[in-house]
C-alpha positions in Angstrom: 45.9 -35.4 50.4 45.7 -31.9 51.9 43.5 -29.2 50.3 39.9 -28.4 49.5 37.6 -30.0 47.0 37.2 -28.6 43.5 35.4 -25.3 43.6 36.8 -24.3 47.0 38.2 -20.8 47.4 41.6 -20.3 48.9 41.4 -23.5 50.8 37.8 -23.0 52.0 36.3 -26.3 51.2 32.7 -25.4 52.2 31.0 -27.2 55.0 30.0 -26.0 58.4 33.5 -25.0 59.5 34.1 -22.6 56.7 30.5 -21.3 56.8 30.7 -20.5 60.6 33.9 -18.5 60.0 32.2 -16.4 57.4 29.2 -15.8 59.7 31.5 -15.0 62.6 33.3 -12.4 60.4 30.1 -10.9 59.2 30.7 -11.8 55.6 27.6 -12.5 53.5 28.3 -15.1 50.8 27.8 -13.8 47.3 26.8 -15.6 44.1 29.1 -18.3 43.0 29.4 -18.9 39.3 31.3 -21.7 37.6 33.6 -19.0 35.9 34.4 -17.2 39.2 37.8 -18.9 39.8 38.8 -18.1 36.2 37.8 -14.5 36.7 39.8 -14.3 39.9 42.8 -15.9 38.1 42.6 -13.5 35.2 42.1 -10.4 37.4 45.1 -11.4 39.6 47.4 -12.1 36.7 46.6 -9.0 34.7 48.2 -7.0 37.4 50.8 -9.7 38.2 52.4 -9.0 34.8 53.1 -5.5 36.0 51.8 -3.3 33.1 51.4 -0.4 35.6 55.2 -0.2 35.6 54.8 1.5 32.2 52.8 4.2 34.0 55.8 4.7 36.3 58.3 4.8 33.4 56.1 7.5 31.8 56.0 9.4 35.0 59.8 9.3 35.5 60.5 10.0 31.9 58.3 13.1 32.0 59.9 14.6 35.2 63.5 13.3 35.2 64.2 12.4 31.5 64.7 9.1 29.7 67.9 8.2 31.5 66.0 7.9 34.8 63.9 5.0 33.4 66.9 2.6 33.7 67.9 3.9 37.1 64.5 2.9 38.5 64.2 -0.4 36.5 63.0 -3.5 38.1 66.4 -5.0 37.5 66.9 -3.6 41.0 65.7 -5.4 44.1 62.1 -4.5 43.4 61.1 -7.6 41.6 60.9 -10.8 43.5 59.6 -13.6 41.4 60.4 -17.2 42.0 63.4 -19.6 42.3 63.7 -22.8 40.4 66.5 -25.2 39.6 66.9 -28.5 37.9 69.8 -30.9 38.7 70.1 -33.6 36.0 70.7 -37.3 36.9 74.4 -37.0 36.3 74.7 -34.6 39.2 72.5 -36.5 41.7 73.1 -39.4 44.1 70.3 -41.5 42.6 71.1 -40.9 38.9 67.7 -39.4 38.4 66.9 -35.7 38.2 65.8 -33.4 41.0 63.7 -30.2 40.5 63.4 -27.7 43.4 62.3 -24.1 44.0 59.8 -21.7 45.5 57.3 -19.3 44.0 57.4 -15.8 45.5 54.0 -14.2 45.8 51.9 -12.3 48.3 51.5 -14.6 51.3 47.7 -15.1 51.7 45.6 -16.7 54.4 44.2 -19.0 53.0 47.2 -19.8 50.8 47.3 -19.4 47.0 48.8 -22.9 46.6 47.2 -26.1 47.9 49.0 -29.4 48.2 46.9 -31.9 46.4 46.9 -35.3 44.8 44.7 -36.0 41.8 44.4 -39.8 41.2 42.2 -41.8 38.9 42.7 -44.6 36.4 43.8 -42.0 33.8 46.4 -40.1 35.8 48.0 -39.8 39.2 49.5 -36.4 40.0 50.8 -34.7 43.1 51.4 -31.0 43.0 50.6 -27.4 44.1 47.3 -26.3 42.8 45.5 -22.9 42.8 42.1 -23.2 44.5 39.3 -23.4 42.1 41.5 -23.8 39.0 41.4 -27.3 37.6 44.5 -29.4 37.4 48.1 -28.6 38.4 49.3 -25.8 36.3 52.6 -24.7 37.9 54.3 -27.5 40.0 53.5 -31.2 39.5 54.9 -34.7 39.5 53.2 -37.6 37.7 55.7 -40.2 38.8 57.6 -40.3 35.5 57.8 -36.6 34.8 57.9 -33.5 37.0 57.7 -29.8 36.1 58.0 -26.4 37.7 57.8 -22.7 36.6 59.0 -19.2 37.4 57.9 -15.9 36.0 59.7 -15.2 32.7 59.4 -11.4 33.3 58.2 -11.1 29.7 56.5 -8.0 28.5 53.2 -8.9 26.8 50.7 -6.1 27.9 50.5 -2.8 26.1 49.0 0.5 27.1 47.5 2.8 24.4 46.7 6.4 24.8 43.2 6.7 23.3 41.3 9.7 21.9 37.7 9.2 22.7 34.5 11.1 21.9 30.9 10.7 22.7 28.3 10.6 20.0 24.6 10.3 20.0 25.0 6.5 19.5 27.7 5.9 22.1 31.5 6.3 22.2 34.1 6.4 19.3 37.9 6.0 19.3 40.4 7.4 16.8 42.3 4.6 15.1 45.7 4.5 13.4 44.0 4.8 10.0 42.7 8.3 11.0 39.1 7.2 11.2 36.8 7.2 14.2 35.5 3.7 15.0 32.7 2.7 17.4 33.9 1.5 20.8 32.0 -1.2 22.6 30.2 0.4 25.6 28.0 -0.9 28.4 27.4 -0.3 32.1 27.8 -2.8 34.9 26.6 -2.6 38.5 29.1 -3.7 41.1 27.7 -4.8 44.4 29.8 -3.6 47.4 29.4 -5.3 50.8 28.0 -2.8 53.3 27.8 0.0 50.7 25.6 1.2 47.9 26.1 -0.5 44.5 28.4 1.3 42.1 27.6 1.7 38.5 30.6 1.5 36.2 30.9 2.4 32.5 32.9 -0.1 30.6 34.4 1.0 27.3 36.5 -1.1 25.0 38.3 0.1 21.8 39.9 -2.0 19.1 43.0 -2.1 21.3 41.3 -3.3 24.5 39.3 -2.2 27.5 39.8 1.4 28.8 41.4 1.1 32.2 42.1 4.8 32.9 40.0 7.8 32.1 37.2 7.9 29.5 35.6 10.2 26.9 36.0 13.0 29.4 39.8 12.3 29.5 42.5 12.0 32.1 43.1 14.5 34.9 46.7 14.8 33.6 45.9 14.3 29.9 47.3 17.0 27.6 45.7 16.6 24.2 46.5 18.9 21.3 44.4 22.0 21.0 41.0 21.1 19.6 41.6 17.4 20.0 39.5 15.1 22.1 40.8 14.3 25.6 42.9 11.2 26.4 42.2 7.9 28.0 44.3 4.7 28.4 43.4 1.2 27.0 45.0 -2.1 27.9 45.8 -4.8 25.4 46.7 -8.3 26.7 46.8 -11.7 25.1 43.8 -13.5 26.7 41.5 -10.6 25.7 42.8 -10.7 22.2 42.6 -14.5 21.7 39.8 -15.4 24.1 42.1 -18.1 25.5 43.4 -18.3 29.1 45.7 -21.1 28.1 43.9 -23.7 30.2 44.0 -26.1 27.3 47.4 -27.1 28.8 45.9 -28.3 32.1 44.5 -31.7 31.1 47.6 -32.6 28.9 49.8 -31.8 31.9 47.9 -34.2 34.1 48.3 -36.9 31.4 52.0 -36.2 30.8 54.5 -39.0 31.1 57.6 -37.4 29.6 59.2 -34.1 29.1 58.0 -34.3 25.5 54.5 -34.5 26.8 55.1 -31.5 29.0 56.6 -29.6 26.1 53.5 -30.2 24.0 51.2 -29.2 26.8 52.8 -25.9 27.6 52.7 -24.9 24.0 49.0 -24.2 24.8 49.8 -21.9 27.8 49.0 -18.2 27.6 49.7 -16.2 30.7 51.5 -15.5 32.9 54.5 -16.1 30.6 56.7 -18.6 32.5 60.0 -20.3 32.3 59.4 -24.1 32.5 61.8 -26.7 33.9 60.9 -30.4 33.5 62.6 -33.8 33.8 61.6 -37.4 33.4 62.7 -40.8 34.5 64.2 -41.6 31.0 66.7 -38.8 31.5 64.9 -36.2 29.4 65.0 -32.5 30.5 63.2 -29.4 29.4 64.1 -25.7 29.8 61.9 -23.3 27.9 59.6 -20.3 27.9 55.8 -20.9 27.7 53.1 -18.3 27.0 52.1 -15.7 24.5 54.2 -12.6 23.8 53.1 -10.4 20.9 55.4 -9.1 18.2 55.2 -5.3 18.0 57.3 -2.2 18.1 59.9 -1.8 20.7 58.3 1.4 22.0 55.2 -0.6 23.1 57.3 -2.3 25.7 58.7 0.8 27.3 55.9 3.5 27.4 52.3 4.4 26.6 51.9 4.5 22.8 49.3 6.6 20.8 46.5 4.5 19.5 45.9 6.9 16.6 49.4 6.4 15.1 50.4 3.5 12.9 53.2 1.1 13.9 52.0 0.0 17.3 49.8 -2.8 16.3 50.4 -6.5 17.2 51.9 -8.6 14.4 51.7 -12.2 15.6 53.5 -14.0 18.4 57.1 -14.7 19.5 58.3 -18.2 19.2 59.0 -19.4 22.8 62.8 -19.4 23.4 64.5 -22.6 24.7 67.7 -23.2 26.6 69.6 -26.2 27.9 71.6 -27.1 31.0 75.1 -26.1 32.0 77.1 -28.8 33.8 73.9 -30.7 34.4 72.2 -27.8 36.0 69.6 -25.1 35.0 68.7 -22.2 37.2 65.8 -19.8 36.9 65.2 -16.8 39.2 63.6 -14.2 37.0 67.0 -13.1 35.6 67.9 -12.4 32.0 67.8 -16.0 30.9 66.1 -17.6 27.9 63.3 -15.0 28.1 65.6 -12.1 27.7 64.4 -11.3 24.1 60.8 -11.1 25.4 61.2 -8.6 28.3 62.2 -5.1 29.2 63.0 -5.4 32.9 64.2 -8.5 34.8 65.2 -9.4 38.3 68.9 -8.8 39.2 71.1 -11.8 38.8 71.9 -12.2 42.5 69.5 -15.1 43.3 70.3 -17.0 40.2 74.1 -16.5 40.7 73.9 -17.6 44.3 71.9 -20.7 43.5 74.4 -21.6 40.7 77.3 -21.0 43.1 75.7 -23.2 45.8 75.0 -26.0 43.3 78.6 -25.9 42.1 79.9 -26.7 45.7 78.9 -30.4 45.3 79.3 -32.8 42.5 76.2 -34.8 43.5 73.0 -33.7 45.2 70.0 -35.5 46.8 66.4 -34.3 47.2 67.0 -34.0 50.9 69.9 -31.6 50.3 67.8 -29.0 48.5 66.3 -27.3 51.6 69.7 -25.8 52.4 69.5 -23.8 49.1 65.9 -22.8 49.8 66.9 -21.1 53.1 70.1 -19.4 52.0 70.2 -15.8 53.2 73.2 -14.2 51.6 72.5 -10.7 50.3 74.7 -9.8 47.4 72.9 -6.6 46.7 74.2 -5.2 50.0 77.5 -4.5 48.3 76.9 -1.0 46.9 75.8 0.4 50.2 78.6 -1.3 52.1 81.1 0.0 49.5 79.8 3.6 50.1 80.3 3.0 53.9 83.8 1.7 53.3 84.6 4.9 51.4 83.6 7.2 54.3 86.7 8.7 56.0 86.6 7.7 59.7 87.6 11.2 60.7 84.3 12.6 59.3 82.2 10.3 61.5 81.1 10.5 65.1 82.5 7.8 67.3 79.1 5.8 67.4 78.8 6.1 63.6 82.4 5.0 63.0 81.8 1.9 65.3 78.6 1.1 63.4 80.4 1.5 60.1 83.2 -0.9 61.1 80.6 -3.4 62.5 78.7 -3.5 59.2 81.9 -3.9 57.2 82.6 -7.0 59.3 79.1 -8.4 58.8 78.8 -11.7 56.9 76.0 -10.2 54.7 73.5 -12.8 55.7 70.0 -11.6 56.5 69.3 -14.1 59.3 66.4 -13.5 61.7 68.6 -13.7 64.8 71.2 -11.3 63.3 71.6 -7.9 65.0 74.0 -6.9 62.2 71.4 -7.6 59.6 68.9 -5.4 61.5 71.5 -2.6 61.6 72.2 -2.8 57.9 68.4 -2.7 57.1 68.0 0.3 59.4 70.8 2.2 57.5 69.4 1.1 54.2 65.9 2.4 55.1 67.3 5.7 56.4 69.2 6.2 53.2 66.2 5.4 51.1 64.1 8.0 52.9 66.8 10.6 52.5 67.2 10.0 48.8 63.5 10.0 48.2 63.2 13.4 50.1 65.9 15.0 48.0 64.7 17.9 45.9 66.0 16.2 42.8 63.1 13.7 43.0 60.5 16.2 44.2 58.7 16.2 40.9 58.1 12.5 41.0 56.9 12.4 44.7 53.3 13.2 43.8 51.9 10.3 41.7 49.8 11.1 38.6 46.0 11.1 39.3 45.4 7.6 38.1 43.0 5.2 39.8 44.0 4.1 43.3 44.7 0.5 42.2 47.8 1.7 40.4 49.3 3.7 43.4 51.7 0.9 44.6 53.5 1.1 41.3 53.8 4.9 41.5 54.9 5.5 45.1 58.4 7.1 45.2 59.8 5.7 48.4 59.3 2.0 47.5 60.7 2.8 44.0 63.8 4.3 45.5 64.1 1.3 47.9 63.7 -1.2 45.1 66.2 0.7 42.9 68.8 1.5 45.6 71.5 -0.7 44.0 71.2 1.2 40.7 71.0 4.6 42.4 74.1 4.0 44.4 76.2 2.8 41.4 75.1 5.2 38.7 77.9 7.5 37.5 75.9 10.6 38.5 72.5 11.0 40.3 71.0 14.4 39.4 73.6 16.2 41.5 72.7 14.3 44.7 75.6 14.1 47.1 75.4 10.3 47.8 78.4 10.1 50.2 76.7 12.8 52.3 73.4 11.0 52.2 75.1 7.7 53.3 76.9 9.5 56.1 73.7 11.1 57.3 71.9 7.8 57.3 74.7 6.1 59.2 74.7 8.9 61.8 70.9 8.7 62.1 71.0 5.0 62.9 74.1 5.2 65.1 72.3 7.8 67.3 69.3 5.4 67.7 70.4 1.9 66.8 67.9 -0.9 66.5 67.6 -2.7 69.8 67.0 -6.2 68.5 67.6 -8.5 65.6 66.4 -8.6 62.0 63.5 -10.9 62.9 62.2 -8.5 65.5 61.0 -6.1 62.7 61.1 -8.3 59.6 57.9 -10.1 60.3 55.4 -11.9 58.1 52.4 -9.8 57.1 50.0 -12.1 55.3 46.8 -10.9 53.6 43.9 -12.5 55.4 40.5 -13.3 53.9 39.1 -13.5 57.4 40.2 -12.0 60.7 42.2 -14.3 63.0 40.3 -16.0 65.8 42.6 -14.2 68.3 45.0 -11.3 67.7 48.5 -12.6 67.1 52.0 -11.4 66.4 53.3 -12.9 63.1 56.7 -14.6 63.3 60.0 -13.0 62.5 61.6 -14.0 59.2 65.1 -14.6 57.8 65.8 -13.5 54.2 65.4 -10.3 52.2 64.3 -9.4 48.7 67.6 -10.4 46.9 68.3 -13.5 49.0 67.4 -17.0 47.7 65.2 -16.9 50.8 63.2 -14.1 49.3 61.1 -12.5 52.0 60.5 -9.0 50.7 60.4 -5.9 52.9 59.9 -2.4 51.4 63.1 -0.5 52.4 62.3 3.0 53.6 58.7 2.1 54.3 58.5 -1.1 56.3 60.6 -4.2 57.3 57.4 -6.3 57.3 57.2 -8.9 54.5 53.9 -9.3 52.6 55.7 -11.3 49.9 57.8 -14.4 50.1 57.9 -18.1 49.3 54.2 -19.0 48.8 55.3 -22.7 48.7 58.5 -24.7 48.5 58.9 -28.0 46.6 61.5 -30.6 45.7 60.5 -33.1 43.0 62.6 -36.4 43.1 62.4 -38.3 39.8 64.0 -41.4 41.4 61.2 -42.0 43.9 58.2 -39.6 44.0 57.6 -40.5 47.6 61.0 -38.9 48.4 59.8 -35.6 47.2 59.2 -32.8 49.6 57.0 -29.7 49.9 55.7 -27.0 52.4 53.3 -24.0 52.4 53.6 -20.9 54.7 50.6 -21.7 56.9 49.0 -25.1 56.7 47.2 -27.7 54.6 43.7 -26.3 55.4 42.5 -22.7 54.9 39.8 -22.8 57.5 40.7 -20.8 60.6 40.3 -23.0 63.7 41.2 -26.2 61.9 44.1 -28.1 63.4 45.7 -28.0 60.0 45.3 -24.2 59.5 48.9 -23.6 60.5 50.3 -27.1 60.8 53.2 -26.4 58.4 54.3 -22.9 59.5 57.0 -24.2 61.8 58.5 -26.2 59.0 58.2 -23.2 56.6 59.9 -20.8 59.1 62.8 -23.2 59.6 63.2 -23.8 55.9 62.3 -27.5 56.3 59.9 -29.6 54.1 57.2 -32.1 54.7 57.3 -35.5 52.9 55.0 -36.0 49.9 52.9 -39.1 51.0 51.8 -41.4 48.2 51.0 -44.5 50.2 47.2 -44.6 50.6 47.5 -46.8 53.7 49.3 -44.0 55.5 46.5 -41.4 54.9 43.6 -41.0 57.3 40.3 -39.5 56.2 39.3 -36.6 58.5 36.4 -34.9 56.9 33.9 -35.2 54.0 34.2 -31.6 52.9 
């Protein structure tokens, strides 16, 4: 099937085609180690879990007070995770279950998911695999059982303020028992393409590796008089246990039932996921998988002092489980079975919309599911539209009054060909910029002097854009005159209305490993961050979408060959290949390609 061989990176399967593209781009291959894919996986998912959000909460708490933390929570439109739904056999036309959904991640070129089939006498699995990682971790179908995941939004990473001091022998950290303990320390040399190598000091305390600052402290650290300066250490499960959870991968390939999947994902570590599974005997599974530590509530909401007792880890949460409601289970990063494990979750809009759509029919087929994938209704538009409705027409200029009335008639669908959706997005962005510029938020505008990698979590305009729903519905907002801000944003857009449709500015912005062969304009997109079709702009900053459905799938338990899938670009990651973008038209239209399992219908094209 499509995809690169084991050991390929992001769809680059090696061979002359890939090598020539690297040469053309001026990229010099580095050293490839057997552990490189695991390192890429771990580095990606350390940040994927979002521990830098605790830095933002600390920043907001310091400058605006504790009540502001909830206003800027990721329950607002900021968090786009994934959709997934299971329809049991009692609700399908075949009498067998269907599982469907789409993971929401940064769109990468080559893609993060490869469509593969792994077949041998021991197992035969089709699924979406991460290049270089063995097996099919997230989305797979063995013929008798299928599974899928979404991010559980669990909180399982902690940040500790550390007091460090240098000694003649190295570095020490102050522990919760009041004693200084030796921290592990070494230096590493990082080779940088086209630049001089960089030497990095690596320090690890009993809590974990130091990710901000060091023995010389933080630029914004405020230690007590006479005390050593502060640094920040990260504690996360794989570093504590030495286990990535990949013990689950081979049992998943061997799975024949939901009970097998259940036992396999008991071995999973991170990211913590919600798992849906169904088998041909009518079994279903809806549970959380992954390691979440037991510890004090404060650990989940802020940076905690390493030198105080009460912040240690005390074992692991038992993974919560849930069932189906009327033959259906829906997961969309909302407060579901993982609610006891998290602090911030996605708003309920996507989950509610999927459940509403599924309730419109008594029986579904695999072929019906793409209609849900491409739904563009934006429920989170309501607070802004309510503010527009409350504006007295007599206080508006004629163009603004006309724009207001037009938006109140809008069907609230973020379709690429919709001029009304473009106008709504323009007003939304204008309002976000005005709120972010208000003096009430001035203290939070300058991010703390943390390393640059954390800046996306600390930027004020995206945070206001992501939290707009909360900011508009709060009882009070630090004295900000929200009706006046809404009126000014409406007048601003009415004076210079967008000339085109939503798709004219809401365009795909993939991350590319290599430059394109020829400059090209990426396609316009339907959807928005709170639509089921989750293509995420950053209101107030850009309409372009770097995040969206990194794949779509429909697993049919009646006949595996009736399953469907699609990726954003194509089956091959090598630029110039005829398959590099051979699925983009399907992906843009919200359609799916068949999962071929008949060997006679497959044609060998390459040996790489």
